[in-house]
C-alpha positions as CSV (number, residue, x, y, z in Angstrom):
1,M,-12.0,-8.5,-3.0
2,K,-10.6,-11.8,-2.7
3,G,-12.6,-13.3,-5.2
4,S,-16.1,-14.2,-3.1
5,S,-19.6,-13.3,-4.2
6,T,-20.9,-14.1,-1.0
7,I,-21.4,-11.1,2.0
8,C,-21.5,-12.0,5.3
9,T,-20.4,-9.9,8.3
10,G,-17.0,-8.8,8.5
11,V,-15.9,-10.5,5.8
12,L,-17.4,-7.7,2.7
13,L,-15.2,-5.1,4.6
14,A,-12.1,-7.3,4.6
15,S,-12.4,-8.4,1.1
16,T,-14.1,-5.4,-0.8
17,L,-12.4,-2.3,1.5
18,L,-9.2,-4.0,2.5
19,G,-8.7,-6.8,0.8
20,V,-7.2,-9.4,3.1
21,A,-8.7,-12.2,3.7
22,D,-8.3,-12.8,7.6
23,A,-9.4,-9.5,9.1
24,R,-12.3,-9.4,10.8
25,A,-13.4,-5.8,11.0
26,G,-16.5,-3.9,10.6
27,A,-20.4,-4.6,10.3
28,T,-22.8,-5.3,8.0
29,I,-26.5,-4.4,7.7
30,P,-28.2,-6.7,4.9
31,F,-31.5,-5.2,3.4
32,G,-32.7,-7.6,0.9
33,E,-31.3,-10.5,-1.2
34,D,-27.9,-9.7,-1.6
35,K,-28.3,-6.1,-0.6
36,S,-26.1,-4.8,1.9
37,V,-24.3,-1.9,3.3
38,S,-21.3,-2.5,5.5
39,V,-19.1,0.2,7.8
40,G,-16.0,0.3,9.6
41,F,-13.1,2.1,11.2
42,G,-9.2,1.8,11.0
43,M,-7.2,4.1,13.0
44,R,-3.0,4.4,13.9
45,G,-1.3,6.5,16.5
46,S,2.3,6.7,17.3
47,Y,4.4,8.2,19.5
48,S,8.0,8.9,18.1
49,N,11.4,9.9,19.8
50,V,13.3,11.1,16.8
51,E,17.2,12.5,17.0
52,N,17.8,16.0,16.3
53,G,13.8,16.2,15.9
54,A,13.3,19.4,18.2
55,P,13.7,23.0,17.3
56,D,17.3,23.1,19.7
57,G,18.6,20.2,17.5
58,S,17.6,17.7,21.1
59,H,15.4,15.1,20.4
60,G,12.1,15.3,19.6
61,S,9.2,14.0,21.3
62,D,6.0,13.4,19.7
63,F,2.5,12.2,19.6
64,N,0.8,11.7,15.8
65,L,-2.6,10.5,14.8
66,D,-1.3,8.6,11.4
67,S,-4.4,7.5,9.7
68,A,-7.9,7.5,10.7
69,R,-10.2,5.7,8.3
70,I,-14.0,5.4,7.9
71,F,-14.7,2.2,5.5
72,L,-18.2,2.4,3.6
73,G,-19.2,-0.3,1.6
74,A,-22.5,-1.4,-0.7
75,S,-24.1,-4.4,-2.6
76,L,-26.7,-4.1,-4.4
77,N,-26.7,-7.7,-5.8
78,K,-23.9,-10.3,-6.0
79,N,-22.1,-8.5,-9.0
80,I,-22.3,-5.1,-8.4
81,K,-20.7,-4.1,-5.3
82,G,-19.1,-0.1,-4.3
83,M,-16.6,1.3,-1.6
84,F,-16.2,5.0,-0.2
85,N,-13.2,4.9,2.0
86,T,-12.2,8.3,3.8
87,E,-8.8,9.3,5.4
88,W,-7.5,11.8,8.0
89,D,-4.5,14.0,5.8
90,G,-3.7,15.6,9.2
91,D,-5.9,18.7,8.5
92,R,-9.3,17.2,7.1
93,I,-10.9,14.0,5.9
94,R,-10.7,13.3,2.6
95,V,-11.9,11.2,0.1
96,L,-9.4,7.9,0.1
97,D,-11.6,5.4,-2.0
98,A,-14.3,5.8,-4.4
99,A,-15.0,3.6,-7.1
100,A,-18.0,1.0,-8.6
101,Q,-17.1,-2.6,-8.4
102,F,-18.7,-4.9,-10.9
103,A,-17.6,-8.9,-9.5
104,I,-18.6,-10.8,-12.9
105,S,-16.6,-13.6,-11.5
106,P,-13.0,-14.4,-9.5
107,E,-11.8,-14.4,-12.8
108,L,-13.0,-11.2,-14.0
109,N,-13.6,-7.7,-11.9
110,V,-14.2,-4.3,-13.2
111,W,-13.7,-1.3,-10.7
112,A,-14.0,2.2,-11.7
113,G,-13.5,5.3,-10.0
114,R,-10.8,6.3,-7.4
115,L,-8.8,3.8,-6.1
116,L,-5.4,2.2,-5.5
117,S,-3.8,1.7,-9.2
118,P,-1.8,-1.5,-9.8
119,S,1.5,-1.3,-8.3
120,D,3.9,-3.2,-5.8
121,R,3.1,-5.3,-2.9
122,A,4.3,-2.8,-0.5
123,N,2.1,0.2,-1.9
124,M,-0.9,-2.6,-2.3
125,A,-0.8,-3.6,1.4
126,G,0.0,0.1,3.0
127,P,0.5,0.9,6.1
128,Y,-2.2,-1.4,8.1
129,Y,-1.2,-4.6,6.2
130,S,2.4,-4.3,5.8
131,L,5.1,-5.9,7.6
132,G,5.3,-3.3,10.8
133,G,3.5,-0.9,8.9
134,G,6.5,1.2,7.9
135,Y,6.2,1.6,4.3
136,W,4.8,4.9,4.7
137,A,8.5,6.4,4.7
138,G,8.7,6.1,1.2
139,V,12.3,5.1,0.9
140,A,12.0,1.9,-1.6
141,S,8.2,1.7,-2.6
142,R,7.4,5.6,-3.9
143,Y,4.1,4.3,-5.6
144,G,2.2,5.4,-3.0
145,Y,4.3,8.0,-1.7
146,N,4.6,10.3,-4.9
147,G,2.0,10.1,-7.3
148,G,-1.8,9.9,-7.6
149,I,-4.2,12.2,-6.0
150,F,-4.0,11.4,-2.5
151,R,-2.5,8.5,-0.8
152,G,-1.4,7.0,-3.9
153,R,-5.3,6.9,-5.6
154,D,-5.7,7.9,-8.7
155,D,-9.0,8.0,-10.7
156,G,-9.3,5.3,-13.7
157,V,-10.5,1.9,-14.4
158,V,-8.9,-1.3,-13.6
159,V,-10.1,-5.0,-14.9
160,W,-8.5,-7.6,-12.1
161,G,-8.7,-11.4,-11.6
162,N,-7.5,-14.7,-10.5
163,V,-6.9,-17.4,-13.1
164,A,-5.1,-21.3,-13.0
165,G,-6.8,-22.0,-9.7
166,G,-6.3,-18.7,-8.0
167,K,-2.6,-18.9,-8.3
168,L,-2.2,-16.6,-11.2
169,G,-3.2,-12.6,-10.2
170,Y,-3.9,-10.3,-12.7
171,S,-4.6,-6.3,-12.8
172,F,-4.3,-3.4,-15.7
173,G,-5.7,-0.5,-16.2
174,A,-5.6,3.1,-17.1
175,F,-5.5,6.5,-14.7
176,E,-5.2,10.2,-14.8
177,G,-1.7,10.0,-13.9
178,H,0.7,13.3,-14.0
179,T,1.2,13.7,-10.5
180,F,4.6,11.4,-10.6
181,G,7.5,14.0,-8.5
182,I,8.0,16.5,-6.1
183,G,7.4,19.6,-8.2
184,S,4.8,17.7,-10.8
185,L,1.9,19.5,-11.8
186,T,-1.7,17.9,-12.7
187,D,-2.9,18.3,-16.2
188,D,-5.1,21.2,-15.1
189,Q,-2.5,23.1,-13.3
190,A,-0.3,22.4,-16.8
191,R,-2.8,23.4,-18.6
192,A,-3.7,26.7,-16.6
193,A,0.7,27.5,-16.5
194,G,0.0,27.3,-20.3
195,I,2.1,24.2,-20.8
196,K,1.6,22.4,-23.6
197,A,1.4,18.5,-23.4
198,S,-0.4,15.6,-24.4
199,D,-3.2,14.0,-22.2
200,K,-2.3,10.6,-22.4
201,P,-3.8,7.9,-19.8
202,M,-1.2,6.5,-17.3
203,Y,-1.1,2.6,-17.7
204,A,-0.7,0.3,-14.6
205,G,-0.6,-3.3,-14.5
206,R,0.6,-6.2,-12.1
207,L,1.1,-10.0,-12.6
208,Q,1.5,-12.5,-9.6
209,Y,2.3,-16.0,-9.5
210,D,1.7,-18.2,-6.2
211,F,3.3,-21.3,-6.0
212,W,1.7,-22.5,-2.9
213,D,-1.4,-21.0,-1.3
214,A,-3.2,-19.0,-3.5
215,E,-3.8,-14.7,-2.6
216,P,-7.1,-14.4,-4.4
217,G,-8.1,-10.5,-4.3
218,Y,-7.0,-7.3,-5.8
219,Y,-5.1,-5.8,-2.5
220,G,-2.4,-7.8,-1.0
221,T,-0.2,-7.7,2.4
222,G,2.7,-8.0,3.6
223,T,2.6,-10.9,6.1
224,Y,0.0,-13.4,6.6
225,L,0.6,-13.5,9.9
226,G,1.2,-17.0,10.1
227,S,-1.9,-18.0,8.8
228,K,-0.7,-19.2,4.8
229,D,2.1,-20.7,3.4
230,I,3.0,-18.0,0.3
231,L,5.9,-18.2,-2.2
232,A,4.7,-15.6,-4.8
233,I,6.4,-13.5,-7.1
234,G,5.3,-10.1,-8.4
235,L,6.0,-8.0,-11.9
236,A,4.2,-4.4,-12.0
237,G,4.6,-1.4,-14.2
238,R,3.4,1.9,-15.0
239,Q,3.7,4.1,-17.9
240,Q,2.2,7.9,-19.2
241,K,3.4,9.5,-22.1
242,D,4.7,13.2,-20.6
243,G,3.3,11.9,-17.5
244,V,5.8,14.4,-15.8
245,L,4.8,18.0,-16.4
246,T,7.0,20.3,-14.6
247,T,7.6,24.6,-15.6
248,G,10.8,23.5,-16.2
249,G,10.2,20.7,-18.5
250,I,8.2,17.8,-19.7
251,G,9.5,13.9,-19.4
252,D,7.8,10.6,-19.9
253,Y,6.8,8.9,-16.8
254,Q,7.8,4.3,-16.5
255,S,8.3,2.7,-13.2
256,W,8.5,-1.0,-12.6
257,N,9.5,-3.4,-9.8
258,V,9.6,-7.3,-9.1
259,D,8.3,-8.1,-5.7
260,F,9.2,-11.8,-3.9
261,L,7.3,-13.1,-0.5
262,L,7.7,-16.2,1.2
263,E,6.0,-17.3,4.1
264,K,6.3,-20.8,5.9
265,R,4.5,-22.1,8.8
266,L,6.4,-24.1,11.3
267,G,3.7,-25.7,13.2
268,T,3.1,-24.2,17.1
269,A,6.3,-22.9,16.5
270,G,5.3,-19.8,14.7
271,A,6.1,-19.0,11.1
272,V,8.5,-17.4,9.1
273,S,8.1,-14.7,6.9
274,V,11.3,-13.1,3.8
275,E,10.3,-10.3,1.3
276,A,12.3,-8.6,-1.3
277,A,11.7,-6.1,-3.8
278,Y,13.7,-4.0,-6.7
279,Y,12.5,-0.9,-8.4
280,D,13.7,1.4,-11.1
281,Y,11.8,4.9,-11.7
282,D,12.0,7.1,-14.8
283,T,10.9,11.1,-14.8
284,G,12.3,11.3,-18.2
285,D,15.3,13.4,-17.0
286,V,13.0,15.9,-15.4
287,I,13.0,15.1,-11.9
288,L,15.9,13.5,-10.6
289,S,15.3,13.1,-7.3
290,E,12.6,10.8,-7.8
291,Q,14.1,8.7,-10.7
292,G,16.7,6.4,-10.1
293,K,16.7,2.4,-8.6
294,A,15.5,1.3,-5.0
295,W,15.7,-1.8,-3.0
296,S,14.3,-3.5,-0.3
297,A,14.3,-6.6,2.0
298,G,12.8,-7.8,5.0
299,A,12.3,-10.2,7.2
300,G,10.2,-11.6,10.0
301,Y,9.3,-14.4,12.7
302,I,5.9,-14.5,14.4
303,F,5.4,-17.0,17.6
304,P,2.3,-17.5,19.8
305,I,2.5,-16.2,23.6
306,A,0.2,-16.3,26.5
307,R,-2.1,-13.6,24.6
308,G,-1.5,-13.1,20.9
309,S,1.7,-13.3,18.8
310,L,5.2,-11.6,18.8
311,Q,6.3,-10.8,15.4
312,P,10.4,-9.7,15.7
313,Y,11.1,-8.0,12.0
314,V,14.3,-6.3,10.6
315,R,14.0,-4.7,7.4
316,Y,16.2,-2.7,5.3
317,Q,15.0,-0.1,2.3
318,K,17.9,2.0,-0.4
319,F,16.3,4.5,-3.0
320,D,19.6,5.4,-5.4
321,A,18.5,8.6,-7.2
322,D,19.9,10.0,-9.8
323,T,20.8,13.0,-8.2
324,G,23.8,11.2,-6.9
325,I,22.1,11.2,-3.4
326,D,20.8,7.7,-1.9
327,T,18.8,7.5,1.1
328,R,18.9,4.2,3.0
329,Q,16.9,3.1,6.2
330,E,17.0,0.2,8.3
331,D,14.8,-0.7,10.8
332,V,14.7,-3.3,13.9
333,G,10.7,-3.9,15.5
334,V,8.6,-6.1,17.2
335,N,4.8,-6.0,16.7
336,W,2.4,-7.7,19.5
337,I,-0.4,-9.0,17.3
338,L,-3.1,-8.9,19.8
339,D,-5.9,-9.6,16.9
340,G,-4.6,-10.1,13.8
341,Y,-4.5,-7.0,11.7
342,N,-7.7,-5.7,13.6
343,A,-5.5,-4.8,16.9
344,Q,-1.6,-4.7,17.2
345,I,1.0,-2.5,19.5
346,G,4.6,-2.4,17.3
347,A,7.8,-0.9,18.8
348,V,10.7,0.0,15.9
349,Y,13.9,1.5,16.0
350,S,15.0,3.5,12.5
351,R,18.4,4.6,11.2
352,T,17.9,6.7,8.0
353,K,21.5,7.9,6.3
354,V,21.2,10.1,2.8
355,T,24.2,11.1,1.1
356,R,26.0,14.2,2.5
357,G,23.3,14.6,5.4
358,E,23.5,13.4,8.8
359,D,22.0,10.3,10.2
360,Q,19.0,10.1,11.8
361,S,17.7,7.7,14.4
362,R,14.0,6.9,15.5
363,F,12.2,5.0,18.1
364,V,8.5,4.8,17.3
365,V,5.9,3.1,19.2
366,A,2.4,2.5,17.1
367,L,-0.9,1.1,17.9
368,Q,-3.4,-0.3,15.1
369,L,-7.3,-0.8,15.4
370,Q,-9.7,-1.5,13.2
371,Y,-13.2,-2.3,14.0
């Protein structure tokens, strides 16, 4: 939530479920004083043309349902709320979020259940609210790509709030963890395999300071589409003793990152945005392919047209794994913003380069709708 304890049509879904102030999707059904149920739907579909993507080595041509989500929210009173969201995983519908939410004040909130644990801006924004919706590739930001139970979610509890006039946001929590790195086992899987390890929680936290306009709430967004002047710096980290469990070894998990966002309105000319982030991942030398350092940077410019706005952007990501294999991705794209984050059409050309591997290019056209 964005620090608000009131409920109105659409805002409950945006603040409680999605955490973006300018979203207007969803509907709320009141049934008493401060009591209501909200429902919404989101989807992302795409067409991709991928170099060497076909079985015969020619260009692959595919249509794909990247995401289909149902958002459900409820309010018992001004202070007690809940969310239940689902996601299509390509084969079946799974629980995405399921959490009880206690809104004591804008400065103090407690959420418990299955949810996104504190991490970098890219992961907290996710595919629906990032610049170009391109963080699913998991090149630099690997919090949502690798770890958690599903789509970066984990079971646990988090305390968060906004203080100092809403300019300083904090979130700290304890979670199940134990799923970091390809090949890593959950705690139950390790126990069944006879692996002896401690069962300590994963601790996660994030601090962010907004020098210009405040960004109240738990989640975040990669760009405000020209609706705010933002200058923000965030610091996030995670740690778990014996957090990486494999049949070949046990390691402590640690990661931290710093991220930056600048967005400045230029009057009727639109707005510019610049983002950057640095990451450090450590799996205790157990899974070297998920251990290393990463960088990302992006820039965009949004300006109005006859219908909606256009937002051209560029982005660069790099993950330098301790295996000596680097993965780099360069994106050049443009978004047609029809209705904020509720209706967008985007096109992006990406070039991915992997050490000792063949470069691969792809062209993707994506549609995003939220109701």
